[in-house]
PDB file with one MODEL, atoms N, CA, C and O in Angstrom:
MODEL        1
ATOM      1  N   MET A   1       1.506  49.594 -38.941  1.00  0.00           N
ATOM      2  CA  MET A   1       0.598  48.771 -38.167  1.00  0.00           C
ATOM      3  C   MET A   1       1.067  48.851 -36.718  1.00  0.00           C
ATOM      4  O   MET A   1       2.219  48.534 -36.421  1.00  0.00           O
ATOM      5  N   PRO A   2       0.185  49.271 -35.816  1.00  0.00           N
ATOM      6  CA  PRO A   2       0.605  49.336 -34.383  1.00  0.00           C
ATOM      7  C   PRO A   2       0.822  47.935 -33.802  1.00  0.00           C
ATOM      8  O   PRO A   2       0.134  46.967 -34.127  1.00  0.00           O
ATOM      9  N   GLU A   3       1.799  47.896 -32.944  1.00  0.00           N
ATOM     10  CA  GLU A   3       2.137  46.592 -32.348  1.00  0.00           C
ATOM     11  C   GLU A   3       1.147  46.255 -31.240  1.00  0.00           C
ATOM     12  O   GLU A   3       0.909  47.049 -30.330  1.00  0.00           O
ATOM     13  N   PRO A   4       0.575  45.053 -31.341  1.00  0.00           N
ATOM     14  CA  PRO A   4      -0.397  44.630 -30.314  1.00  0.00           C
ATOM     15  C   PRO A   4       0.292  44.320 -28.997  1.00  0.00           C
ATOM     16  O   PRO A   4       1.511  44.150 -28.958  1.00  0.00           O
ATOM     17  N   PRO A   5      -0.501  44.244 -27.884  1.00  0.00           N
ATOM     18  CA  PRO A   5       0.091  43.922 -26.601  1.00  0.00           C
ATOM     19  C   PRO A   5       0.767  42.544 -26.653  1.00  0.00           C
ATOM     20  O   PRO A   5       0.248  41.612 -27.267  1.00  0.00           O
ATOM     21  N   GLY A   6       1.860  42.437 -26.040  1.00  0.00           N
ATOM     22  CA  GLY A   6       2.626  41.143 -26.000  1.00  0.00           C
ATOM     23  C   GLY A   6       3.577  41.037 -27.152  1.00  0.00           C
ATOM     24  O   GLY A   6       4.320  40.059 -27.227  1.00  0.00           O
ATOM     25  N   GLY A   7       3.600  41.996 -28.066  1.00  0.00           N
ATOM     26  CA  GLY A   7       4.568  41.993 -29.179  1.00  0.00           C
ATOM     27  C   GLY A   7       4.275  41.022 -30.247  1.00  0.00           C
ATOM     28  O   GLY A   7       5.126  40.817 -31.113  1.00  0.00           O
ATOM     29  N   ARG A   8       3.089  40.377 -30.262  1.00  0.00           N
ATOM     30  CA  ARG A   8       2.752  39.430 -31.326  1.00  0.00           C
ATOM     31  C   ARG A   8       1.859  40.067 -32.360  1.00  0.00           C
ATOM     32  O   ARG A   8       1.007  40.890 -32.026  1.00  0.00           O
ATOM     33  N   VAL A   9       2.042  39.702 -33.602  1.00  0.00           N
ATOM     34  CA  VAL A   9       1.225  40.210 -34.700  1.00  0.00           C
ATOM     35  C   VAL A   9       0.015  39.298 -34.749  1.00  0.00           C
ATOM     36  O   VAL A   9       0.159  38.077 -34.686  1.00  0.00           O
ATOM     37  N   PRO A  10      -1.240  39.901 -34.867  1.00  0.00           N
ATOM     38  CA  PRO A  10      -2.412  39.049 -34.922  1.00  0.00           C
ATOM     39  C   PRO A  10      -2.460  38.272 -36.235  1.00  0.00           C
ATOM     40  O   PRO A  10      -1.986  38.725 -37.276  1.00  0.00           O
ATOM     41  N   ALA A  11      -3.061  37.069 -36.137  1.00  0.00           N
ATOM     42  CA  ALA A  11      -3.174  36.226 -37.338  1.00  0.00           C
ATOM     43  C   ALA A  11      -4.156  36.821 -38.359  1.00  0.00           C
ATOM     44  O   ALA A  11      -3.948  36.697 -39.566  1.00  0.00           O
ATOM     45  N   VAL A  12      -5.218  37.463 -37.874  1.00  0.00           N
ATOM     46  CA  VAL A  12      -6.235  38.055 -38.749  1.00  0.00           C
ATOM     47  C   VAL A  12      -6.054  39.562 -38.720  1.00  0.00           C
ATOM     48  O   VAL A  12      -6.207  40.200 -37.679  1.00  0.00           O
ATOM     49  N   THR A  13      -5.735  40.105 -39.846  1.00  0.00           N
ATOM     50  CA  THR A  13      -5.608  41.549 -39.992  1.00  0.00           C
ATOM     51  C   THR A  13      -6.599  42.061 -41.014  1.00  0.00           C
ATOM     52  O   THR A  13      -7.132  41.287 -41.809  1.00  0.00           O
ATOM     53  N   PRO A  14      -6.853  43.368 -41.000  1.00  0.00           N
ATOM     54  CA  PRO A  14      -7.827  43.902 -41.995  1.00  0.00           C
ATOM     55  C   PRO A  14      -7.374  43.614 -43.455  1.00  0.00           C
ATOM     56  O   PRO A  14      -8.208  43.378 -44.330  1.00  0.00           O
ATOM     57  N   GLU A  15      -6.079  43.637 -43.695  1.00  0.00           N
ATOM     58  CA  GLU A  15      -5.586  43.351 -45.031  1.00  0.00           C
ATOM     59  C   GLU A  15      -5.920  41.934 -45.456  1.00  0.00           C
ATOM     60  O   GLU A  15      -6.308  41.703 -46.601  1.00  0.00           O
ATOM     61  N   ARG A  16      -5.772  40.988 -44.548  1.00  0.00           N
ATOM     62  CA  ARG A  16      -6.057  39.563 -44.866  1.00  0.00           C
ATOM     63  C   ARG A  16      -7.582  39.369 -45.062  1.00  0.00           C
ATOM     64  O   ARG A  16      -8.002  38.595 -45.922  1.00  0.00           O
ATOM     65  N   VAL A  17      -8.361  40.042 -44.298  1.00  0.00           N
ATOM     66  CA  VAL A  17      -9.826  39.926 -44.455  1.00  0.00           C
ATOM     67  C   VAL A  17     -10.220  40.506 -45.841  1.00  0.00           C
ATOM     68  O   VAL A  17     -10.976  39.881 -46.584  1.00  0.00           O
ATOM     69  N   LEU A  18      -9.713  41.669 -46.165  1.00  0.00           N
ATOM     70  CA  LEU A  18     -10.014  42.280 -47.474  1.00  0.00           C
ATOM     71  C   LEU A  18      -9.518  41.371 -48.642  1.00  0.00           C
ATOM     72  O   LEU A  18     -10.202  41.231 -49.656  1.00  0.00           O
ATOM     73  N   ALA A  19      -8.379  40.791 -48.486  1.00  0.00           N
ATOM     74  CA  ALA A  19      -7.818  39.890 -49.523  1.00  0.00           C
ATOM     75  C   ALA A  19      -8.741  38.686 -49.668  1.00  0.00           C
ATOM     76  O   ALA A  19      -9.010  38.258 -50.790  1.00  0.00           O
ATOM     77  N   GLY A  20      -9.220  38.142 -48.588  1.00  0.00           N
ATOM     78  CA  GLY A  20     -10.140  37.026 -48.673  1.00  0.00           C
ATOM     79  C   GLY A  20     -11.455  37.386 -49.356  1.00  0.00           C
ATOM     80  O   GLY A  20     -11.987  36.618 -50.157  1.00  0.00           O
ATOM     81  N   LEU A  21     -11.969  38.567 -49.024  1.00  0.00           N
ATOM     82  CA  LEU A  21     -13.184  39.065 -49.698  1.00  0.00           C
ATOM     83  C   LEU A  21     -12.951  39.317 -51.187  1.00  0.00           C
ATOM     84  O   LEU A  21     -13.819  39.043 -52.016  1.00  0.00           O
ATOM     85  N   ALA A  22     -11.749  39.849 -51.523  1.00  0.00           N
ATOM     86  CA  ALA A  22     -11.469  40.092 -52.939  1.00  0.00           C
ATOM     87  C   ALA A  22     -11.402  38.773 -53.728  1.00  0.00           C
ATOM     88  O   ALA A  22     -11.737  38.736 -54.911  1.00  0.00           O
ATOM     89  N   LEU A  23     -10.985  37.739 -53.091  1.00  0.00           N
ATOM     90  CA  LEU A  23     -10.959  36.422 -53.763  1.00  0.00           C
ATOM     91  C   LEU A  23     -12.309  35.782 -53.794  1.00  0.00           C
ATOM     92  O   LEU A  23     -12.608  34.988 -54.686  1.00  0.00           O
ATOM     93  N   LEU A  24     -13.138  36.120 -52.821  1.00  0.00           N
ATOM     94  CA  LEU A  24     -14.479  35.509 -52.714  1.00  0.00           C
ATOM     95  C   LEU A  24     -15.498  36.132 -53.738  1.00  0.00           C
ATOM     96  O   LEU A  24     -16.393  35.440 -54.224  1.00  0.00           O
ATOM     97  N   VAL A  25     -15.341  37.405 -54.038  1.00  0.00           N
ATOM     98  CA  VAL A  25     -16.309  38.091 -54.906  1.00  0.00           C
ATOM     99  C   VAL A  25     -16.444  37.410 -56.280  1.00  0.00           C
ATOM    100  O   VAL A  25     -17.564  37.118 -56.697  1.00  0.00           O
ATOM    101  N   PRO A  26     -15.357  37.152 -56.981  1.00  0.00           N
ATOM    102  CA  PRO A  26     -15.546  36.500 -58.312  1.00  0.00           C
ATOM    103  C   PRO A  26     -16.147  35.086 -58.211  1.00  0.00           C
ATOM    104  O   PRO A  26     -16.900  34.657 -59.086  1.00  0.00           O
ATOM    105  N   ILE A  27     -15.809  34.389 -57.153  1.00  0.00           N
ATOM    106  CA  ILE A  27     -16.329  33.020 -56.965  1.00  0.00           C
ATOM    107  C   ILE A  27     -17.833  33.067 -56.814  1.00  0.00           C
ATOM    108  O   ILE A  27     -18.566  32.349 -57.494  1.00  0.00           O
ATOM    109  N   VAL A  28     -18.286  33.931 -55.905  1.00  0.00           N
ATOM    110  CA  VAL A  28     -19.720  34.062 -55.646  1.00  0.00           C
ATOM    111  C   VAL A  28     -20.454  34.553 -56.892  1.00  0.00           C
ATOM    112  O   VAL A  28     -21.542  34.079 -57.219  1.00  0.00           O
ATOM    113  N   ALA A  29     -19.835  35.512 -57.575  1.00  0.00           N
ATOM    114  CA  ALA A  29     -20.526  36.082 -58.735  1.00  0.00           C
ATOM    115  C   ALA A  29     -20.699  35.078 -59.848  1.00  0.00           C
ATOM    116  O   ALA A  29     -21.705  35.103 -60.558  1.00  0.00           O
ATOM    117  N   THR A  30     -19.723  34.184 -60.013  1.00  0.00           N
ATOM    118  CA  THR A  30     -19.894  33.206 -61.110  1.00  0.00           C
ATOM    119  C   THR A  30     -20.631  31.931 -60.696  1.00  0.00           C
ATOM    120  O   THR A  30     -21.160  31.222 -61.552  1.00  0.00           O
ATOM    121  N   LEU A  31     -20.673  31.639 -59.426  1.00  0.00           N
ATOM    122  CA  LEU A  31     -21.424  30.459 -58.962  1.00  0.00           C
ATOM    123  C   LEU A  31     -22.930  30.779 -58.720  1.00  0.00           C
ATOM    124  O   LEU A  31     -23.752  29.869 -58.610  1.00  0.00           O
ATOM    125  N   TRP A  32     -23.257  32.039 -58.645  1.00  0.00           N
ATOM    126  CA  TRP A  32     -24.673  32.431 -58.470  1.00  0.00           C
ATOM    127  C   TRP A  32     -25.314  32.515 -59.843  1.00  0.00           C
ATOM    128  O   TRP A  32     -25.588  33.607 -60.341  1.00  0.00           O
ATOM    129  N   VAL A  33     -25.549  31.378 -60.447  1.00  0.00           N
ATOM    130  CA  VAL A  33     -25.977  31.281 -61.863  1.00  0.00           C
ATOM    131  C   VAL A  33     -27.332  31.950 -62.085  1.00  0.00           C
ATOM    132  O   VAL A  33     -27.550  32.527 -63.150  1.00  0.00           O
ATOM    133  N   SER A  34     -28.218  31.895 -61.153  1.00  0.00           N
ATOM    134  CA  SER A  34     -29.530  32.496 -61.373  1.00  0.00           C
ATOM    135  C   SER A  34     -29.505  33.976 -61.601  1.00  0.00           C
ATOM    136  O   SER A  34     -30.457  34.555 -62.123  1.00  0.00           O
ATOM    137  N   SER A  35     -28.397  34.598 -61.203  1.00  0.00           N
ATOM    138  CA  SER A  35     -28.220  36.050 -61.439  1.00  0.00           C
ATOM    139  C   SER A  35     -27.950  36.390 -62.911  1.00  0.00           C
ATOM    140  O   SER A  35     -28.210  37.516 -63.335  1.00  0.00           O
ATOM    141  N   TYR A  36     -27.442  35.453 -63.679  1.00  0.00           N
ATOM    142  CA  TYR A  36     -27.088  35.731 -65.058  1.00  0.00           C
ATOM    143  C   TYR A  36     -27.669  34.671 -66.003  1.00  0.00           C
ATOM    144  O   TYR A  36     -27.203  34.567 -67.138  1.00  0.00           O
ATOM    145  N   ASP A  37     -28.649  33.895 -65.590  1.00  0.00           N
ATOM    146  CA  ASP A  37     -29.233  32.886 -66.405  1.00  0.00           C
ATOM    147  C   ASP A  37     -30.344  33.461 -67.335  1.00  0.00           C
ATOM    148  O   ASP A  37     -31.530  33.185 -67.157  1.00  0.00           O
ATOM    149  N   LYS A  38     -29.919  34.243 -68.300  1.00  0.00           N
ATOM    150  CA  LYS A  38     -30.826  34.877 -69.234  1.00  0.00           C
ATOM    151  C   LYS A  38     -30.086  35.172 -70.531  1.00  0.00           C
ATOM    152  O   LYS A  38     -28.859  35.089 -70.587  1.00  0.00           O
ATOM    153  N   THR A  39     -30.818  35.510 -71.546  1.00  0.00           N
ATOM    154  CA  THR A  39     -30.175  35.747 -72.848  1.00  0.00           C
ATOM    155  C   THR A  39     -30.112  37.232 -73.173  1.00  0.00           C
ATOM    156  O   THR A  39     -29.249  37.658 -73.941  1.00  0.00           O
ATOM    157  N   ASP A  40     -31.012  38.026 -72.603  1.00  0.00           N
ATOM    158  CA  ASP A  40     -31.004  39.472 -72.872  1.00  0.00           C
ATOM    159  C   ASP A  40     -30.333  40.233 -71.736  1.00  0.00           C
ATOM    160  O   ASP A  40     -30.524  39.865 -70.577  1.00  0.00           O
ATOM    161  N   PRO A  41     -29.568  41.259 -72.010  1.00  0.00           N
ATOM    162  CA  PRO A  41     -29.275  41.874 -73.257  1.00  0.00           C
ATOM    163  C   PRO A  41     -28.117  41.168 -73.942  1.00  0.00           C
ATOM    164  O   PRO A  41     -27.217  40.638 -73.292  1.00  0.00           O
ATOM    165  N   ASP A  42     -28.160  41.173 -75.282  1.00  0.00           N
ATOM    166  CA  ASP A  42     -27.040  40.551 -75.979  1.00  0.00           C
ATOM    167  C   ASP A  42     -26.105  41.644 -76.471  1.00  0.00           C
ATOM    168  O   ASP A  42     -26.538  42.774 -76.692  1.00  0.00           O
ATOM    169  N   VAL A  43     -24.854  41.327 -76.640  1.00  0.00           N
ATOM    170  CA  VAL A  43     -23.820  42.267 -77.088  1.00  0.00           C
ATOM    171  C   VAL A  43     -23.195  41.672 -78.341  1.00  0.00           C
ATOM    172  O   VAL A  43     -22.505  40.656 -78.256  1.00  0.00           O
ATOM    173  N   GLY A  44     -23.415  42.273 -79.488  1.00  0.00           N
ATOM    174  CA  GLY A  44     -22.882  41.784 -80.742  1.00  0.00           C
ATOM    175  C   GLY A  44     -23.386  40.397 -81.074  1.00  0.00           C
ATOM    176  O   GLY A  44     -22.668  39.608 -81.688  1.00  0.00           O
ATOM    177  N   GLY A  45     -24.621  40.081 -80.674  1.00  0.00           N
ATOM    178  CA  GLY A  45     -25.185  38.789 -80.961  1.00  0.00           C
ATOM    179  C   GLY A  45     -24.840  37.710 -79.925  1.00  0.00           C
ATOM    180  O   GLY A  45     -25.296  36.571 -80.023  1.00  0.00           O
ATOM    181  N   VAL A  46     -24.037  38.085 -78.945  1.00  0.00           N
ATOM    182  CA  VAL A  46     -23.630  37.141 -77.921  1.00  0.00           C
ATOM    183  C   VAL A  46     -24.591  37.299 -76.717  1.00  0.00           C
ATOM    184  O   VAL A  46     -24.702  38.398 -76.174  1.00  0.00           O
ATOM    185  N   PRO A  47     -25.264  36.256 -76.305  1.00  0.00           N
ATOM    186  CA  PRO A  47     -26.187  36.339 -75.194  1.00  0.00           C
ATOM    187  C   PRO A  47     -25.514  36.732 -73.911  1.00  0.00           C
ATOM    188  O   PRO A  47     -24.328  36.483 -73.696  1.00  0.00           O
ATOM    189  N   PHE A  48     -26.312  37.362 -73.049  1.00  0.00           N
ATOM    190  CA  PHE A  48     -25.827  37.817 -71.733  1.00  0.00           C
ATOM    191  C   PHE A  48     -25.125  36.733 -70.974  1.00  0.00           C
ATOM    192  O   PHE A  48     -24.071  36.979 -70.387  1.00  0.00           O
ATOM    193  N   PHE A  49     -25.669  35.550 -70.964  1.00  0.00           N
ATOM    194  CA  PHE A  49     -25.132  34.383 -70.191  1.00  0.00           C
ATOM    195  C   PHE A  49     -23.635  34.224 -70.501  1.00  0.00           C
ATOM    196  O   PHE A  49     -22.843  33.974 -69.592  1.00  0.00           O
ATOM    197  N   TYR A  50     -23.246  34.365 -71.765  1.00  0.00           N
ATOM    198  CA  TYR A  50     -21.863  34.122 -72.189  1.00  0.00           C
ATOM    199  C   TYR A  50     -20.943  35.318 -71.896  1.00  0.00           C
ATOM    200  O   TYR A  50     -19.861  35.180 -71.324  1.00  0.00           O
ATOM    201  N   TRP A  51     -21.433  36.517 -72.322  1.00  0.00           N
ATOM    202  CA  TRP A  51     -20.525  37.667 -72.146  1.00  0.00           C
ATOM    203  C   TRP A  51     -20.353  38.044 -70.680  1.00  0.00           C
ATOM    204  O   TRP A  51     -19.321  38.598 -70.302  1.00  0.00           O
ATOM    205  N   TYR A  52     -21.349  37.751 -69.851  1.00  0.00           N
ATOM    206  CA  TYR A  52     -21.216  38.004 -68.435  1.00  0.00           C
ATOM    207  C   TYR A  52     -20.097  37.156 -67.840  1.00  0.00           C
ATOM    208  O   TYR A  52     -19.281  37.656 -67.065  1.00  0.00           O
ATOM    209  N   GLN A  53     -20.057  35.903 -68.190  1.00  0.00           N
ATOM    210  CA  GLN A  53     -19.010  35.022 -67.698  1.00  0.00           C
ATOM    211  C   GLN A  53     -17.636  35.405 -68.217  1.00  0.00           C
ATOM    212  O   GLN A  53     -16.654  35.383 -67.475  1.00  0.00           O
ATOM    213  N   LEU A  54     -17.571  35.759 -69.504  1.00  0.00           N
ATOM    214  CA  LEU A  54     -16.312  36.223 -70.055  1.00  0.00           C
ATOM    215  C   LEU A  54     -15.851  37.522 -69.460  1.00  0.00           C
ATOM    216  O   LEU A  54     -14.643  37.740 -69.359  1.00  0.00           O
ATOM    217  N   LEU A  55     -16.739  38.391 -69.063  1.00  0.00           N
ATOM    218  CA  LEU A  55     -16.371  39.632 -68.399  1.00  0.00           C
ATOM    219  C   LEU A  55     -15.700  39.382 -67.054  1.00  0.00           C
ATOM    220  O   LEU A  55     -14.860  40.167 -66.612  1.00  0.00           O
ATOM    221  N   TRP A  56     -16.074  38.298 -66.418  1.00  0.00           N
ATOM    222  CA  TRP A  56     -15.479  38.025 -65.148  1.00  0.00           C
ATOM    223  C   TRP A  56     -14.028  37.534 -65.210  1.00  0.00           C
ATOM    224  O   TRP A  56     -13.353  37.482 -64.182  1.00  0.00           O
ATOM    225  N   VAL A  57     -13.547  37.177 -66.391  1.00  0.00           N
ATOM    226  CA  VAL A  57     -12.125  36.727 -66.499  1.00  0.00           C
ATOM    227  C   VAL A  57     -11.208  37.898 -66.183  1.00  0.00           C
ATOM    228  O   VAL A  57     -10.373  37.745 -65.292  1.00  0.00           O
ATOM    229  N   PRO A  58     -11.290  39.072 -66.846  1.00  0.00           N
ATOM    230  CA  PRO A  58     -10.386  40.147 -66.464  1.00  0.00           C
ATOM    231  C   PRO A  58     -10.753  40.773 -65.094  1.00  0.00           C
ATOM    232  O   PRO A  58      -9.869  41.238 -64.374  1.00  0.00           O
ATOM    233  N   VAL A  59     -12.009  40.783 -64.749  1.00  0.00           N
ATOM    234  CA  VAL A  59     -12.417  41.312 -63.460  1.00  0.00           C
ATOM    235  C   VAL A  59     -11.847  40.466 -62.330  1.00  0.00           C
ATOM    236  O   VAL A  59     -11.396  41.009 -61.321  1.00  0.00           O
ATOM    237  N   SER A  60     -11.861  39.136 -62.485  1.00  0.00           N
ATOM    238  CA  SER A  60     -11.232  38.221 -61.510  1.00  0.00           C
ATOM    239  C   SER A  60      -9.736  38.493 -61.394  1.00  0.00           C
ATOM    240  O   SER A  60      -9.170  38.429 -60.303  1.00  0.00           O
ATOM    241  N   ALA A  61      -9.106  38.793 -62.513  1.00  0.00           N
ATOM    242  CA  ALA A  61      -7.693  39.071 -62.477  1.00  0.00           C
ATOM    243  C   ALA A  61      -7.420  40.341 -61.649  1.00  0.00           C
ATOM    244  O   ALA A  61      -6.451  40.401 -60.892  1.00  0.00           O
ATOM    245  N   VAL A  62      -8.275  41.337 -61.802  1.00  0.00           N
ATOM    246  CA  VAL A  62      -8.106  42.579 -60.997  1.00  0.00           C
ATOM    247  C   VAL A  62      -8.300  42.264 -59.511  1.00  0.00           C
ATOM    248  O   VAL A  62      -7.503  42.714 -58.689  1.00  0.00           O
ATOM    249  N   PHE A  63      -9.300  41.530 -59.158  1.00  0.00           N
ATOM    250  CA  PHE A  63      -9.534  41.145 -57.736  1.00  0.00           C
ATOM    251  C   PHE A  63      -8.371  40.323 -57.221  1.00  0.00           C
ATOM    252  O   PHE A  63      -7.988  40.483 -56.062  1.00  0.00           O
ATOM    253  N   THR A  64      -7.800  39.461 -58.021  1.00  0.00           N
ATOM    254  CA  THR A  64      -6.673  38.636 -57.575  1.00  0.00           C
ATOM    255  C   THR A  64      -5.436  39.472 -57.365  1.00  0.00           C
ATOM    256  O   THR A  64      -4.706  39.243 -56.401  1.00  0.00           O
ATOM    257  N   VAL A  65      -5.174  40.421 -58.217  1.00  0.00           N
ATOM    258  CA  VAL A  65      -4.021  41.321 -58.046  1.00  0.00           C
ATOM    259  C   VAL A  65      -4.234  42.163 -56.780  1.00  0.00           C
ATOM    260  O   VAL A  65      -3.290  42.366 -56.017  1.00  0.00           O
ATOM    261  N   ALA A  66      -5.426  42.643 -56.552  1.00  0.00           N
ATOM    262  CA  ALA A  66      -5.720  43.397 -55.321  1.00  0.00           C
ATOM    263  C   ALA A  66      -5.438  42.554 -54.112  1.00  0.00           C
ATOM    264  O   ALA A  66      -4.835  43.034 -53.151  1.00  0.00           O
ATOM    265  N   ALA A  67      -5.866  41.282 -54.131  1.00  0.00           N
ATOM    266  CA  ALA A  67      -5.628  40.402 -52.968  1.00  0.00           C
ATOM    267  C   ALA A  67      -4.134  40.158 -52.811  1.00  0.00           C
ATOM    268  O   ALA A  67      -3.651  40.123 -51.679  1.00  0.00           O
ATOM    269  N   TYR A  68      -3.386  39.989 -53.886  1.00  0.00           N
ATOM    270  CA  TYR A  68      -1.953  39.815 -53.817  1.00  0.00           C
ATOM    271  C   TYR A  68      -1.289  41.025 -53.175  1.00  0.00           C
ATOM    272  O   TYR A  68      -0.440  40.857 -52.300  1.00  0.00           O
ATOM    273  N   LEU A  69      -1.647  42.229 -53.580  1.00  0.00           N
ATOM    274  CA  LEU A  69      -1.070  43.420 -53.091  1.00  0.00           C
ATOM    275  C   LEU A  69      -1.364  43.626 -51.576  1.00  0.00           C
ATOM    276  O   LEU A  69      -0.510  44.066 -50.806  1.00  0.00           O
ATOM    277  N   LEU A  70      -2.594  43.290 -51.206  1.00  0.00           N
ATOM    278  CA  LEU A  70      -2.950  43.373 -49.793  1.00  0.00           C
ATOM    279  C   LEU A  70      -2.132  42.382 -48.933  1.00  0.00           C
ATOM    280  O   LEU A  70      -1.632  42.734 -47.865  1.00  0.00           O
ATOM    281  N   ILE A  71      -2.017  41.173 -49.415  1.00  0.00           N
ATOM    282  CA  ILE A  71      -1.207  40.186 -48.670  1.00  0.00           C
ATOM    283  C   ILE A  71       0.267  40.557 -48.622  1.00  0.00           C
ATOM    284  O   ILE A  71       0.936  40.372 -47.606  1.00  0.00           O
ATOM    285  N   ASN A  72       0.754  41.075 -49.723  1.00  0.00           N
ATOM    286  CA  ASN A  72       2.150  41.521 -49.757  1.00  0.00           C
ATOM    287  C   ASN A  72       2.400  42.660 -48.777  1.00  0.00           C
ATOM    288  O   ASN A  72       3.419  42.685 -48.088  1.00  0.00           O
ATOM    289  N   ARG A  73       1.463  43.600 -48.722  1.00  0.00           N
ATOM    290  CA  ARG A  73       1.552  44.694 -47.757  1.00  0.00           C
ATOM    291  C   ARG A  73       1.533  44.174 -46.310  1.00  0.00           C
ATOM    292  O   ARG A  73       2.300  44.627 -45.460  1.00  0.00           O
ATOM    293  N   ASP A  74       0.664  43.243 -46.066  1.00  0.00           N
ATOM    294  CA  ASP A  74       0.566  42.625 -44.728  1.00  0.00           C
ATOM    295  C   ASP A  74       1.843  41.905 -44.355  1.00  0.00           C
ATOM    296  O   ASP A  74       2.315  42.032 -43.225  1.00  0.00           O
ATOM    297  N   GLU A  75       2.413  41.150 -45.282  1.00  0.00           N
ATOM    298  CA  GLU A  75       3.651  40.416 -45.000  1.00  0.00           C
ATOM    299  C   GLU A  75       4.796  41.382 -44.711  1.00  0.00           C
ATOM    300  O   GLU A  75       5.622  41.109 -43.839  1.00  0.00           O
ATOM    301  N   LYS A  76       4.859  42.491 -45.416  1.00  0.00           N
ATOM    302  CA  LYS A  76       5.906  43.469 -45.146  1.00  0.00           C
ATOM    303  C   LYS A  76       5.767  44.062 -43.747  1.00  0.00           C
ATOM    304  O   LYS A  76       6.757  44.293 -43.052  1.00  0.00           O
ATOM    305  N   ALA A  77       4.533  44.302 -43.352  1.00  0.00           N
ATOM    306  CA  ALA A  77       4.263  44.840 -42.024  1.00  0.00           C
ATOM    307  C   ALA A  77       4.631  43.812 -40.964  1.00  0.00           C
ATOM    308  O   ALA A  77       5.179  44.162 -39.919  1.00  0.00           O
ATOM    309  N   ARG A  78       4.333  42.560 -41.228  1.00  0.00           N
ATOM    310  CA  ARG A  78       4.720  41.492 -40.289  1.00  0.00           C
ATOM    311  C   ARG A  78       6.218  41.361 -40.130  1.00  0.00           C
ATOM    312  O   ARG A  78       6.722  41.193 -39.019  1.00  0.00           O
ATOM    313  N   LYS A  79       6.929  41.437 -41.242  1.00  0.00           N
ATOM    314  CA  LYS A  79       8.388  41.365 -41.165  1.00  0.00           C
ATOM    315  C   LYS A  79       8.991  42.539 -40.385  1.00  0.00           C
ATOM    316  O   LYS A  79       9.933  42.393 -39.606  1.00  0.00           O
ATOM    317  N   ALA A  80       8.396  43.707 -40.638  1.00  0.00           N
ATOM    318  CA  ALA A  80       8.888  44.883 -39.901  1.00  0.00           C
ATOM    319  C   ALA A  80       8.563  44.781 -38.438  1.00  0.00           C
ATOM    320  O   ALA A  80       9.379  45.187 -37.610  1.00  0.00           O
ATOM    321  N   ALA A  81       7.394  44.252 -38.071  1.00  0.00           N
ATOM    322  CA  ALA A  81       7.059  44.025 -36.652  1.00  0.00           C
ATOM    323  C   ALA A  81       7.977  42.995 -36.004  1.00  0.00           C
ATOM    324  O   ALA A  81       8.390  43.154 -34.855  1.00  0.00           O
ATOM    325  N   ARG A  82       8.299  41.914 -36.768  1.00  0.00           N
ATOM    326  CA  ARG A  82       9.222  40.915 -36.260  1.00  0.00           C
ATOM    327  C   ARG A  82      10.596  41.509 -35.981  1.00  0.00           C
ATOM    328  O   ARG A  82      11.206  41.260 -34.941  1.00  0.00           O
ATOM    329  N   LYS A  83      11.075  42.319 -36.960  1.00  0.00           N
ATOM    330  CA  LYS A  83      12.356  42.943 -36.810  1.00  0.00           C
ATOM    331  C   LYS A  83      12.409  43.852 -35.591  1.00  0.00           C
ATOM    332  O   LYS A  83      13.374  43.840 -34.826  1.00  0.00           O
ATOM    333  N   ALA A  84      11.340  44.647 -35.426  1.00  0.00           N
ATOM    334  CA  ALA A  84      11.211  45.534 -34.285  1.00  0.00           C
ATOM    335  C   ALA A  84      11.197  44.766 -32.967  1.00  0.00           C
ATOM    336  O   ALA A  84      11.773  45.200 -31.969  1.00  0.00           O
ATOM    337  N   GLY A  85      10.512  43.595 -32.987  1.00  0.00           N
ATOM    338  CA  GLY A  85      10.456  42.759 -31.787  1.00  0.00           C
ATOM    339  C   GLY A  85      11.789  42.116 -31.458  1.00  0.00           C
ATOM    340  O   GLY A  85      12.116  41.944 -30.284  1.00  0.00           O
ATOM    341  N   ASP A  86      12.596  41.744 -32.509  1.00  0.00           N
ATOM    342  CA  ASP A  86      13.876  41.165 -32.323  1.00  0.00           C
ATOM    343  C   ASP A  86      14.922  42.144 -31.853  1.00  0.00           C
ATOM    344  O   ASP A  86      15.892  41.763 -31.199  1.00  0.00           O
ATOM    345  N   ALA A  87      14.725  43.425 -32.191  1.00  0.00           N
ATOM    346  CA  ALA A  87      15.675  44.507 -31.838  1.00  0.00           C
ATOM    347  C   ALA A  87      15.652  44.818 -30.339  1.00  0.00           C
ATOM    348  O   ALA A  87      16.584  45.429 -29.816  1.00  0.00           O
ATOM    349  N   ARG A  88      14.601  44.401 -29.659  1.00  0.00           N
ATOM    350  CA  ARG A  88      14.485  44.724 -28.215  1.00  0.00           C
ATOM    351  C   ARG A  88      15.425  43.925 -27.409  1.00  0.00           C
ATOM    352  O   ARG A  88      15.463  44.065 -26.186  1.00  0.00           O
TER     353      ARG A  88
ENDMDL
END
């Protein structure tokens, strides 16, 4: 991550924006009920309404792990920038 002018790390970075979006996707997908308020197609006799919501449990976990990895990467870059700034 290139160092910004003044030696300060910006509060909003692309990694943090992507992490926020990764956390927002499952929330929007499950709160937008009209998108899955139907019974067809059913899978093994389970209506779409139920299996769609259950599908979002592992999908949400994947998005959460992605957000964690992005924030972790950003924190490492911030620590490295702080160390570089302190070394001057």
